[in-house]
TIBAKOL-439806 format. One line per 8 residues: number of its first residue (from 0); their letters; for each residue x negated, z negated, y negated of N, C-alpha, C. Coordinates in Angstrom, 2 decimals, decimal comma. Example, Ala and Ser with C-alpha at 12.3 -4.5 7.8 and 13.67 -1.06 7.14 Angstrom:
REM TIBAKOL-439806
0 = as = -13,19:-7,80:5,69:-12,30:-7,80:4,50:-13,20:-7,80:3,30  -12,85:-7,08:2,25:-13,67:-7,14:1,06:-12,90:-7,87:-0,03;
***
This chain:
REM TIBAKOL-439806
0 = mahvdtsm = -0,84:0,00:1,21:0,00:0,00:0,00:-0,86:0,00:-1,25  -1,96:-0,80:-1,18:-2,86:-0,85:-2,33:-3,48:0,51:-2,60  -3,78:1,23:-1,50:-4,38:2,56:-1,64:-3,38:3,52:-2,30  -2,12:3,43:-1,90:-1,09:4,30:-2,46:-0,90:4,03:-3,94  -0,85:2,74:-4,31:-0,67:2,38:-5,72:-1,81:2,90:-6,56  -3,03:2,82:-6,03:-4,20:3,28:-6,77:-4,12:4,78:-7,01  -3,73:5,54:-5,97:-3,66:7,00:-6,12:-2,57:7,38:-7,11  -1,43:6,64:-7,07:-0,34:6,94:-8,00:-0,77:6,67:-9,43;
8 = sseapalr = -1,50:5,54:-9,61:-1,93:5,21:-10,96:-2,96:6,20:-11,47  -3,78:6,76:-10,54:-4,79:7,74:-10,96:-4,16:9,10:-11,23  -3,02:9,39:-10,57:-2,35:10,67:-10,80:-1,52:10,68:-12,08  -1,06:9,52:-12,50:-0,18:9,47:-13,67:-0,84:10,06:-14,92  -2,07:9,69:-15,28:-2,68:10,31:-16,46:-2,85:11,82:-16,31  -3,20:12,27:-15,11:-3,37:13,71:-14,89:-2,05:14,44:-15,07  -0,97:13,84:-14,59:0,34:14,46:-14,77:0,74:14,52:-16,23  0,42:13,45:-16,94:0,75:13,43:-18,37:-0,03:14,50:-19,12;
16 = iaratlwa = -1,31:14,66:-18,77:-2,13:15,68:-19,43:-1,61:17,08:-19,11  -1,26:17,29:-17,82:-0,74:18,59:-17,42:0,58:18,90:-18,12  1,43:17,90:-18,23:2,72:18,09:-18,89:2,52:18,39:-20,38  1,61:17,66:-21,02:1,33:17,89:-22,43:0,74:19,28:-22,65  -0,13:19,71:-21,73:-0,73:21,05:-21,85:0,33:22,14:-21,71  1,21:21,98:-20,72:2,27:22,97:-20,53:3,21:23,01:-21,73  3,51:21,86:-22,30:4,40:21,80:-23,45:3,74:22,47:-24,66  2,44:22,22:-24,84:1,73:22,85:-25,95:1,71:24,37:-25,80;
24 = farvfsll = 1,51:24,84:-24,56:1,51:26,28:-24,32:2,90:26,87:-24,56  3,93:26,14:-24,16:5,30:26,63:-24,34:5,64:26,78:-25,82  5,11:25,91:-26,64:5,41:25,94:-28,07:4,80:27,16:-28,75  3,68:27,66:-28,22:3,02:28,82:-28,85:3,19:30,08:-28,00  4,02:30,00:-26,96:4,15:31,14:-26,05:4,66:32,38:-26,78  5,70:32,22:-27,59:6,28:33,38:-28,28:5,26:34,03:-29,21  4,46:33,20:-29,89:3,44:33,75:-30,78:2,37:34,49:-30,00  1,92:33,91:-28,91:0,93:34,58:-28,07:1,48:35,89:-27,52;
32 = lvlviwea = 2,76:35,89:-27,16:3,38:37,11:-26,65:3,39:38,21:-27,71  3,69:37,85:-28,95:3,67:38,83:-30,04:2,26:39,42:-30,21  1,24:38,56:-30,15:-0,13:39,03:-30,31:-0,54:39,97:-29,16  -0,13:39,62:-27,94:-0,45:40,48:-26,80:0,24:41,84:-26,94  1,51:41,82:-27,34:2,24:43,07:-27,52:1,60:43,90:-28,64  1,18:43,23:-29,71:0,49:43,93:-30,81:-0,74:44,66:-30,29  -1,58:43,97:-29,55:-2,81:44,58:-29,03:-2,49:45,72:-28,07  -1,47:45,51:-27,22:-1,11:46,55:-26,24:-0,58:47,80:-26,94;
40 = larsgkyt = 0,27:47,64:-27,94:0,81:48,80:-28,66:-0,29:49,53:-29,42  -1,22:48,76:-30,01:-2,29:49,40:-30,77:-3,19:50,24:-29,88  -3,35:49,83:-28,63:-4,24:50,54:-27,71:-3,49:51,52:-26,80  -2,19:51,61:-26,99:-1,40:52,51:-26,14:-1,53:53,97:-26,55  -1,98:54,24:-27,75:-2,08:55,60:-28,24:-0,83:56,10:-28,94  0,24:55,31:-28,95:1,47:55,72:-29,62:1,36:55,61:-31,13  0,45:54,78:-31,60:0,27:54,58:-33,03:-1,19:54,83:-33,38  -1,42:55,40:-34,56:-2,79:55,61:-35,02:-3,35:54,28:-35,52;
48 = pyqlpalt = -4,68:54,16:-35,57:-5,27:52,93:-36,11:-4,85:52,66:-37,55  -4,48:53,71:-38,28:-4,00:53,52:-39,65:-2,63:52,85:-39,65  -1,76:53,24:-38,73:-0,42:52,65:-38,66:-0,45:51,24:-38,10  -1,21:51,04:-37,02:-1,26:49,74:-36,38:-2,66:49,51:-35,81  -3,54:48,89:-36,57:-4,87:48,60:-36,04:-4,81:47,54:-34,95  -5,77:47,57:-34,06:-5,81:46,60:-32,96:-6,06:45,19:-33,50  -5,49:44,21:-32,82:-5,69:42,82:-33,23:-7,17:42,45:-33,22  -7,89:42,94:-32,23:-9,32:42,63:-32,16:-10,07:43,18:-33,37;
56 = avlgriwd = -9,66:44,37:-33,84:-10,29:44,93:-35,04:-9,97:44,10:-36,27  -8,73:43,62:-36,34:-8,32:42,78:-37,47:-9,09:41,46:-37,47  -9,21:40,85:-36,29:-9,98:39,61:-36,19:-11,44:39,83:-36,55  -11,97:41,00:-36,16:-13,34:41,34:-36,55:-13,49:41,46:-38,05  -12,50:42,04:-38,72:-12,54:42,15:-40,18:-12,48:40,77:-40,83  -11,64:39,88:-40,28:-11,55:38,53:-40,83:-12,89:37,82:-40,67  -13,53:38,01:-39,54:-14,85:37,39:-39,32:-15,87:37,94:-40,31  -15,87:39,24:-40,54:-16,80:39,83:-41,51:-16,56:39,28:-42,91;
64 = davsgdla = -15,27:39,14:-43,28:-14,96:38,57:-44,60:-15,42:37,12:-44,71  -15,28:36,38:-43,59:-15,72:34,99:-43,60:-17,23:34,89:-43,75  -17,97:35,76:-43,06:-19,43:35,74:-43,13:-19,91:36,14:-44,52  -19,27:37,15:-45,12:-19,68:37,62:-46,44:-19,27:36,68:-47,57  -18,34:35,76:-47,30:-17,88:34,84:-48,33:-16,63:35,30:-49,06  -16,20:36,55:-48,82:-14,99:37,05:-49,50:-13,75:36,26:-49,10  -13,66:35,88:-47,83:-12,50:35,13:-47,35:-12,40:33,78:-48,05  -13,53:33,11:-48,19:-13,52:31,79:-48,85:-13,12:31,91:-50,31;
72 = intaltly = -13,64:32,92:-51,00:-13,32:33,09:-52,42:-11,84:33,41:-52,61  -11,34:34,38:-51,87:-9,95:34,78:-52,02:-8,99:33,68:-51,60  -9,31:33,00:-50,51:-8,45:31,90:-50,06:-8,44:30,76:-51,06  -9,62:30,42:-51,60:-9,71:29,33:-52,57:-8,90:29,65:-53,83  -8,97:30,88:-54,31:-8,23:31,24:-55,52:-6,72:31,21:-55,28  -6,28:31,75:-54,15:-4,85:31,73:-53,85:-4,34:30,31:-53,67  -5,08:29,48:-52,94:-4,67:28,09:-52,76:-4,70:27,32:-54,07  -5,69:27,60:-54,91:-5,74:26,95:-56,22:-4,48:27,23:-57,02;
80 = ralvsfai = -4,09:28,50:-57,09:-2,88:28,86:-57,85:-1,63:28,26:-57,21  -1,55:28,29:-55,89:-0,37:27,76:-55,21:-0,27:26,25:-55,33  -1,37:25,54:-55,12:-1,32:24,08:-55,12:-1,19:23,50:-56,51  -1,83:24,12:-57,50:-1,64:23,67:-58,89:-0,18:23,85:-59,29  0,38:24,99:-58,93:1,79:25,24:-59,22:2,68:24,25:-58,50  2,33:23,93:-57,25:3,12:22,96:-56,49:3,09:21,59:-57,15  1,92:21,19:-57,62:1,81:19,89:-58,29:2,67:19,86:-59,56  2,65:20,95:-60,32:3,48:21,03:-61,52:4,97:20,98:-61,15;
88 = cavlgvai = 5,34:21,72:-60,11:6,73:21,71:-59,67:7,16:20,32:-59,21  6,27:19,63:-58,51:6,61:18,30:-58,03:6,86:17,33:-59,18  5,97:17,34:-60,16:6,10:16,40:-61,29:7,29:16,77:-62,17  7,33:18,01:-62,63:8,41:18,43:-63,53:9,76:18,47:-62,81  9,76:18,96:-61,57:11,01:19,07:-60,83:11,65:17,72:-60,59  10,86:16,74:-60,15:11,41:15,40:-59,91:11,84:14,77:-61,23  11,04:14,96:-62,29:11,39:14,37:-63,59:12,70:14,96:-64,12  12,83:16,28:-64,07:14,05:16,93:-64,56:15,25:16,54:-63,69;
96 = gaamsrnk = 15,06:16,55:-62,38:16,15:16,17:-61,49:16,60:14,74:-61,70  15,64:13,83:-61,88:16,00:12,44:-62,13:16,73:12,30:-63,46  16,26:13,01:-64,47:16,94:12,95:-65,78:18,36:13,50:-65,69  18,55:14,60:-64,96:19,88:15,18:-64,82:20,85:14,24:-64,11  20,34:13,52:-63,13:21,22:12,65:-62,35:21,47:11,31:-63,03  20,64:10,96:-64,03:20,77:9,64:-64,66:21,17:9,69:-66,12  21,17:10,89:-66,71:21,43:11,01:-68,14:22,41:12,16:-68,38  23,51:11,88:-69,05:24,54:12,89:-69,25:24,06:14,01:-70,16;
104 = ianwffdp = 23,28:13,68:-71,17:22,78:14,72:-72,09:21,82:15,65:-71,36  20,91:15,08:-70,56:19,98:15,91:-69,79:20,74:16,79:-68,81  21,76:16,24:-68,17:22,56:17,03:-67,24:23,30:18,14:-67,99  23,85:17,83:-69,16:24,54:18,85:-69,96:23,59:19,99:-70,34  22,33:19,66:-70,62:21,37:20,68:-71,06:20,82:21,50:-69,90  20,42:20,82:-68,82:19,71:21,52:-67,75:20,64:22,13:-66,70  21,83:21,58:-66,51:22,69:22,06:-65,43:23,01:23,55:-65,53  23,36:24,10:-66,70:23,59:25,55:-66,76:22,35:26,36:-66,44;
112 = ivsvgfpm = 21,17:25,88:-66,86:19,93:26,60:-66,59:19,66:26,64:-65,09  19,83:25,49:-64,43:19,59:25,43:-62,99:20,62:26,25:-62,24  21,89:26,17:-62,67:22,96:26,91:-61,99:22,74:28,41:-62,05  22,25:28,90:-63,20:22,01:30,34:-63,35:20,67:30,74:-62,73  19,66:29,90:-62,91:18,32:30,27:-62,49:18,06:30,14:-61,00  18,73:29,19:-60,33:18,45:28,97:-58,91:18,70:30,21:-58,07  19,88:30,86:-58,17:20,14:31,98:-57,25:19,50:33,30:-57,65  19,03:33,44:-58,89:18,51:34,73:-59,33:17,06:34,91:-58,87;
120 = pkiaflpv = 16,61:36,15:-58,66:15,21:36,40:-58,29:14,31:36,21:-59,50  13,58:35,10:-59,50:12,75:34,77:-60,67:11,58:35,71:-60,88  11,24:36,50:-59,86:10,13:37,45:-60,02:10,48:38,48:-61,08  11,76:38,57:-61,45:12,17:39,49:-62,51:11,56:39,11:-63,85  11,14:37,85:-64,00:10,51:37,43:-65,24:9,04:37,85:-65,32  8,50:38,40:-64,24:7,08:38,72:-64,22:6,65:39,65:-65,35  7,37:40,76:-65,65:6,94:41,60:-66,78:6,89:40,83:-68,10  7,85:39,92:-68,32:7,84:39,13:-69,55:6,65:38,19:-69,57;
128 = vilwlgvy = 6,37:37,56:-68,44:5,22:36,64:-68,36:3,92:37,40:-68,62  3,81:38,61:-68,09:2,60:39,41:-68,31:2,48:39,77:-69,80  3,59:40,13:-70,42:3,55:40,47:-71,84:3,13:39,28:-72,68  3,60:38,10:-72,34:3,30:36,92:-73,13:1,94:36,31:-72,82  1,57:36,26:-71,53:0,40:35,47:-71,11:-0,73:36,29:-70,49  -0,52:37,60:-70,30:-1,56:38,42:-69,69:-1,46:38,41:-68,17  -2,58:38,68:-67,51:-2,58:38,82:-66,05:-3,54:37,83:-65,37  -3,87:36,76:-66,07:-4,85:35,83:-65,50:-4,14:34,62:-64,88;
136 = dvskitii = -4,87:33,56:-64,60:-4,35:32,44:-63,83:-3,14:31,78:-64,49  -3,16:31,66:-65,81:-2,05:30,99:-66,49:-0,74:31,71:-66,22  -0,75:33,03:-66,30:0,48:33,78:-66,06:0,90:33,70:-64,59  -0,06:33,72:-63,68:0,29:33,64:-62,26:0,87:32,27:-61,92  0,26:31,22:-62,44:0,78:29,87:-62,19:2,15:29,70:-62,84  2,35:30,29:-64,00:3,64:30,18:-64,68:4,75:30,80:-63,86  4,54:32,01:-63,36:5,61:32,67:-62,59:5,85:31,93:-61,27  4,81:31,33:-60,70:5,01:30,55:-59,47:5,87:29,32:-59,76;
144 = vidaifpv = 5,57:28,62:-60,85:6,34:27,43:-61,21:7,79:27,80:-61,48  8,01:28,89:-62,22:9,37:29,33:-62,52:10,16:29,56:-61,23  9,50:30,07:-60,22:10,19:30,40:-58,97:10,39:29,18:-58,08  9,41:28,29:-58,03:9,43:27,23:-57,02:9,98:25,90:-57,50  10,24:25,74:-58,78:10,65:24,43:-59,28:12,11:24,12:-58,99  12,94:25,16:-58,85:14,38:24,93:-58,72:14,76:24,17:-57,45  14,16:24,45:-56,28:14,51:23,62:-55,11:14,18:22,15:-55,29  13,10:21,85:-56,02:12,73:20,45:-56,24:13,75:19,77:-57,15;
152 = iaatvvgi = 14,16:20,47:-58,21:15,17:19,90:-59,11:16,47:19,64:-58,36  16,94:20,63:-57,62:18,21:20,50:-56,91:18,15:19,38:-55,87  17,05:19,30:-55,12:16,94:18,27:-54,09:16,88:16,88:-54,72  16,21:16,75:-55,86:16,13:15,45:-56,53:17,50:15,01:-57,03  18,24:15,93:-57,64:19,58:15,61:-58,12:20,48:15,16:-56,96  20,49:15,93:-55,89:21,33:15,60:-54,74:20,90:14,27:-54,12  19,59:14,05:-53,99:19,10:12,83:-53,39:19,46:11,59:-54,19  19,28:11,65:-55,50:19,58:10,49:-56,33:21,08:10,23:-56,40;
160 = qavereli = 21,86:11,28:-56,50:23,31:11,10:-56,56:23,87:10,57:-55,24  23,16:10,77:-54,14:23,63:10,30:-52,85:23,24:8,85:-52,56  22,45:8,23:-53,44:22,07:6,84:-53,23:23,32:5,96:-53,30  23,46:5,07:-52,35:24,63:4,20:-52,31:24,69:3,32:-53,54  25,86:3,30:-54,19:26,04:2,50:-55,39:25,83:1,01:-55,10  26,15:0,59:-53,87:26,01:-0,82:-53,52:24,57:-1,28:-53,64  23,62:-0,39:-53,29:22,21:-0,76:-53,42:21,83:-1,01:-54,87  22,32:-0,15:-55,76:22,00:-0,31:-57,18:22,67:-1,56:-57,73;
168 = wsarnmga = 23,92:-1,79:-57,35:24,62:-2,99:-57,84:23,93:-4,26:-57,34  23,51:-4,24:-56,10:22,83:-5,42:-55,55:21,53:-5,70:-56,29  20,77:-4,63:-56,59:19,51:-4,80:-57,32:19,76:-5,35:-58,71  20,79:-4,85:-59,37:21,09:-5,33:-60,72:21,55:-6,80:-60,69  22,33:-7,16:-59,70:22,79:-8,55:-59,59:21,63:-9,51:-59,34  20,53:-8,98:-58,75:19,36:-9,81:-58,50:18,42:-9,83:-59,69  18,83:-9,19:-60,80:18,05:-9,24:-62,02:17,06:-8,11:-62,21  17,16:-7,05:-61,43:16,22:-5,93:-61,56:16,48:-5,16:-62,85;
176 = tnrevltq = 15,41:-4,76:-63,51:15,53:-3,95:-64,72:15,83:-2,51:-64,33  16,15:-1,68:-65,34:16,43:-0,27:-65,06:15,23:0,42:-64,42  14,04:0,09:-64,90:12,83:0,70:-64,33:12,63:0,26:-62,88  12,86:-1,03:-62,61:12,71:-1,53:-61,24:13,76:-0,91:-60,31  14,97:-0,74:-60,81:16,00:-0,09:-60,00:15,59:1,33:-59,65  15,05:2,05:-60,65:14,67:3,44:-60,43:13,51:3,56:-59,45  12,47:2,74:-59,64:11,25:2,89:-58,84:11,33:2,20:-57,48  12,12:1,12:-57,36:12,14:0,35:-56,12:13,40:0,56:-55,29;
184 = vvfpaalp = 14,42:1,17:-55,87:15,66:1,38:-55,13:16,02:2,86:-55,06  16,15:3,48:-56,24:16,68:4,85:-56,29:15,70:5,84:-55,67  14,46:5,86:-56,14:13,50:6,83:-55,63:13,21:6,67:-54,14  12,98:5,44:-53,65:12,78:5,32:-52,20:13,97:5,80:-51,39  15,19:5,50:-51,85:16,37:5,94:-51,11:16,54:7,45:-51,16  16,13:8,07:-52,28:16,27:9,53:-52,43:15,07:10,28:-51,90  14,02:9,57:-51,49:12,77:10,22:-51,09:12,93:11,25:-49,97  13,73:11,00:-48,91:13,87:12,03:-47,87:14,38:13,36:-48,42;
192 = qiltglqv = 15,38:13,30:-49,30:15,91:14,53:-49,87:14,91:15,19:-50,82  14,20:14,39:-51,59:13,18:14,93:-52,50:12,08:15,64:-51,72  11,65:15,03:-50,63:10,61:15,65:-49,80:11,10:16,95:-49,17  12,39:17,02:-48,86:12,94:18,27:-48,36:12,80:19,37:-49,40  13,10:19,05:-50,66:12,91:20,03:-51,73:11,46:20,44:-51,88  10,55:19,49:-51,74:9,13:19,81:-51,83:8,68:20,67:-50,65  9,25:20,41:-49,47:8,93:21,24:-48,31:9,40:22,68:-48,49  10,49:22,87:-49,20:10,95:24,22:-49,50:10,06:24,87:-50,56;
200 = alpltliv = 9,65:24,08:-51,55:8,87:24,62:-52,66:7,45:25,01:-52,26  6,85:24,27:-51,32:5,44:24,52:-50,98:5,20:25,93:-50,45  5,92:26,40:-49,42:5,68:27,78:-48,99:6,08:28,80:-50,05  7,06:28,46:-50,91:7,42:29,37:-51,99:6,24:29,60:-52,93  5,49:28,55:-53,21:4,34:28,71:-54,10:3,32:29,68:-53,51  3,10:29,60:-52,19:2,16:30,53:-51,56:2,70:31,95:-51,59  3,99:32,11:-51,29:4,60:33,45:-51,27:4,50:34,09:-52,65  4,91:33,37:-53,68:4,90:33,94:-55,03:3,48:34,15:-55,52;
208 = avvaemlm = 2,55:33,28:-55,11:1,15:33,47:-55,51:0,62:34,79:-54,96  0,91:35,08:-53,70:0,45:36,33:-53,10:1,11:37,53:-53,78  2,42:37,44:-54,03:3,13:38,54:-54,69:2,57:38,77:-56,10  2,34:37,69:-56,83:1,79:37,82:-58,19:0,41:38,45:-58,16  -0,41:38,07:-57,18:-1,75:38,67:-57,07:-1,65:40,15:-56,74  -0,68:40,51:-55,89:-0,50:41,92:-55,57:-0,12:42,74:-56,80  0,76:42,18:-57,62:1,27:42,93:-58,76:0,33:42,88:-59,97  -0,39:41,78:-60,12:-1,27:41,62:-61,29:-2,71:42,04:-61,01;
216 = ggyglgga = -3,09:42,05:-59,75:-4,46:42,42:-59,41:-5,41:41,24:-59,51  -6,68:41,50:-59,36:-7,70:40,46:-59,40:-8,01:39,92:-58,02  -8,81:38,86:-57,98:-9,18:38,24:-56,71:-8,02:37,42:-56,18  -8,11:37,09:-54,89:-7,06:36,38:-54,19:-6,65:37,16:-52,96  -5,93:36,53:-52,06:-5,52:37,20:-50,83:-4,61:38,39:-51,11  -3,67:38,23:-52,04:-2,80:39,34:-52,38:-3,55:40,48:-53,03  -4,47:40,15:-53,94:-5,28:41,19:-54,58:-6,16:41,92:-53,59  -6,73:41,18:-52,62:-7,57:41,81:-51,60:-6,75:42,77:-50,74;
224 = mmtasrfa = -5,52:42,39:-50,43:-4,66:43,28:-49,64:-4,34:44,56:-50,40  -4,06:44,45:-51,70:-3,74:45,64:-52,48:-4,96:46,54:-52,63  -6,15:45,93:-52,77:-7,38:46,72:-52,85:-7,59:47,49:-51,55  -7,39:46,81:-50,42:-7,51:47,49:-49,12:-6,47:48,60:-48,98  -5,28:48,38:-49,49:-4,23:49,40:-49,41:-4,58:50,63:-50,23  -5,15:50,42:-51,41:-5,51:51,57:-52,27:-6,57:52,44:-51,61  -7,43:51,83:-50,80:-8,47:52,59:-50,11:-8,04:52,97:-48,69  -6,72:52,87:-48,41:-6,17:53,22:-47,10:-6,86:52,46:-45,97;
232 = nsvgvfag = -7,23:51,21:-46,26:-7,90:50,36:-45,26:-6,84:49,51:-44,56  -6,28:50,07:-43,51:-5,20:49,38:-42,81:-5,67:48,07:-42,19  -6,88:48,06:-41,67:-7,41:46,84:-41,06:-7,46:45,71:-42,08  -7,89:46,03:-43,30:-7,95:45,02:-44,35:-6,58:44,48:-44,72  -5,57:45,35:-44,74:-4,21:44,92:-45,06:-3,69:43,97:-43,99  -3,85:44,34:-42,71:-3,37:43,48:-41,64:-4,18:42,19:-41,57  -5,45:42,25:-41,92:-6,26:41,02:-41,96:-5,68:40,05:-42,99  -5,27:40,58:-44,14:-4,65:39,73:-45,15:-3,36:39,10:-44,66;
240 = iveiavig = -2,57:39,86:-43,91:-1,31:39,33:-43,37:-1,60:38,16:-42,43  -2,58:38,33:-41,56:-2,92:37,26:-40,61:-3,45:36,04:-41,36  -4,30:36,25:-42,35:-4,84:35,13:-43,12:-3,74:34,35:-43,83  -2,82:35,06:-44,45:-1,72:34,40:-45,16:-0,84:33,64:-44,19  -0,59:34,23:-43,01:0,24:33,55:-42,01:-0,39:32,24:-41,56  -1,70:32,26:-41,32:-2,40:31,06:-40,86:-2,38:29,99:-41,96  -2,67:30,40:-43,18:-2,69:29,44:-44,29:-1,30:28,85:-44,51  -0,27:29,69:-44,47:1,09:29,20:-44,62:1,47:28,20:-43,54;
248 = yvmvksms = 1,07:28,50:-42,31:1,37:27,59:-41,20:0,70:26,24:-41,41  -0,56:26,26:-41,83:-1,29:25,00:-42,05:-0,64:24,21:-43,19  -0,22:24,89:-44,26:0,41:24,20:-45,37:1,72:23,54:-44,96  2,53:24,27:-44,21:3,82:23,73:-43,79:3,63:22,54:-42,85  2,71:22,66:-41,89:2,47:21,56:-40,97:1,88:20,35:-41,69  1,02:20,60:-42,69:0,45:19,49:-43,46:1,53:18,75:-44,23  2,47:19,51:-44,80:3,57:18,87:-45,52:4,45:18,08:-44,58  4,66:18,57:-43,37:5,44:17,83:-42,38:4,75:16,51:-42,02;
256 = lvrrrllv = 3,41:16,55:-41,91:2,65:15,34:-41,61:2,77:14,33:-42,75  2,66:14,83:-43,99:2,82:13,95:-45,15:4,20:13,31:-45,16  5,21:14,11:-44,83:6,59:13,58:-44,80:6,70:12,45:-43,79  6,15:12,65:-42,60:6,24:11,60:-41,58:5,51:10,34:-42,02  4,38:10,51:-42,72:3,62:9,34:-43,19:4,40:8,58:-44,25  5,02:9,31:-45,18:5,74:8,66:-46,26:7,05:8,05:-45,82  7,65:8,61:-44,77:8,94:8,13:-44,30:8,82:7,37:-42,99  7,68:6,70:-42,80:7,49:5,95:-41,57:8,52:4,83:-41,44;
264 = whqeanep = 9,06:4,39:-42,59:10,06:3,32:-42,60:11,47:3,86:-42,38  11,64:5,17:-42,47:12,98:5,76:-42,44:13,41:6,01:-41,00  14,73:6,08:-40,80:15,25:6,26:-39,45:14,85:7,59:-38,83  14,59:8,61:-39,66:14,22:9,91:-39,09:12,86:9,86:-38,41  12,02:8,86:-38,77:10,71:8,71:-38,13:10,85:8,34:-36,66  11,99:7,76:-36,29:12,22:7,37:-34,90:13,00:8,41:-34,12  13,37:9,51:-34,78:14,14:10,54:-34,11:13,21:11,58:-33,49  13,63:12,24:-32,41:12,80:13,30:-31,80:12,53:14,40:-32,82;
272 = tta = 11,35:14,96:-32,77:10,98:16,03:-33,69:10,24:17,12:-32,94  10,37:18,35:-33,40:9,63:19,47:-32,83:8,50:19,90:-33,74  8,29:19,17:-34,85:7,26:19,55:-35,82:5,88:19,29:-35,26;
***
């Protein structure tokens, strides 16, 4: 019996590792399947290398860009524009949303702007931004902020308005000041919804940053893709697509990790997640 118990205890970790490995493979199976199909179609002869370059050729181009330093420069510039814009959206978006939900005058002023601006394609302002600010970083960051700030404002308004009135009344009865109510009751209770708005805004900043670089030119992942396109360099274009996809995935997963860390006290931290 002792021998059986020992073997079972020694098999348990191996089974757990095997199960975790299979689960990890299952989570990326669809992506791996797409990559395999991509390589197979590229080498089937049905498409020219200009229409669909092989994945191995694209990976080789990414490696060459990494060795030459172009990948680091373009990635750093795109991330700089996206993350600076995200920081601005986070600060201004939460501030405006909090003001709208707590102040009637602020709500009267900003609500029509948010109602009209949220559903419209903000990239339409790009020609105006170029006319006013040129084609450099200030204009690119401006158009990104214009596009990505609205989800943060809306999520903040919804989150604060959804805070239970009983919590606020209880805090006031215990002698809490308006500032203490806002920082210790309202914002923590609204934090899950606010973080949802930030999770929506973060990939938007990357998307608009790449689009702005494509349209305005200059360095950056979007600019590098347009340069490759002008020279009919299909491999360079697809390399940019892969690079942007990887960076976007890392940004989204990083934001999910931050959310779990900040909401460790919240009930959703105890719920099953696929993130």
